[in-house]
C-alpha positions in Angstrom: 6.6 1.3 0.9 4.5 0.6 3.8 1.1 -0.1 5.2 1.0 3.3 6.8 1.6 5.0 3.5 -1.3 3.0 2.0 -3.5 4.0 4.9 -2.6 7.7 4.5 -3.4 7.6 0.8 -6.7 5.9 1.5 -7.6 8.4 4.2 -6.8 11.3 1.9 -8.9 9.8 -0.8 -11.8 9.4 1.5 -11.6 13.1 2.4 -11.1 14.4 -1.1 -13.9 16.4 -2.8 -12.3 15.8 -6.2 -13.2 12.5 -7.8 -10.1 12.4 -10.0 -7.8 13.1 -7.0 -9.5 10.5 -5.0 -9.1 7.9 -7.7 -5.4 8.8 -8.0 -4.9 8.5 -4.2 -6.7 5.1 -4.1 -4.5 3.9 -7.0 -1.4 4.9 -4.9 -2.8 3.2 -1.9 -3.3 0.0 -3.9 0.3 0.1 -5.2 1.6 0.7 -1.6 -0.4 -2.3 -0.4 0.9 -4.5 -3.2 4.5 -3.5 -2.5 4.0 -4.1 1.3 2.5 -7.5 0.7 5.4 -8.5 -1.7 8.0 -7.3 0.9 6.3 -9.4 3.6 6.2 -12.5 1.3 9.9 -12.1 0.5 10.7 -12.0 4.3 8.6 -15.1 4.9 10.3 -17.0 2.1 13.7 -16.0 3.5 12.7 -17.2 7.0 11.3 -20.4 5.6 14.6 -21.1 3.8 16.4 -20.7 7.1 18.2 -17.6 6.5 
């Protein structure tokens, strides 16, 4: 799960001629962004706890 994956999904959605496909790709991009944010938050909490 990464920001680059989210970016790739979003770029593919922007190029898609099929609205259903574009919607699915944007959904995947949002999920990837959410997972990346959660992973970063976990890292920050770990750092703040000193470990």
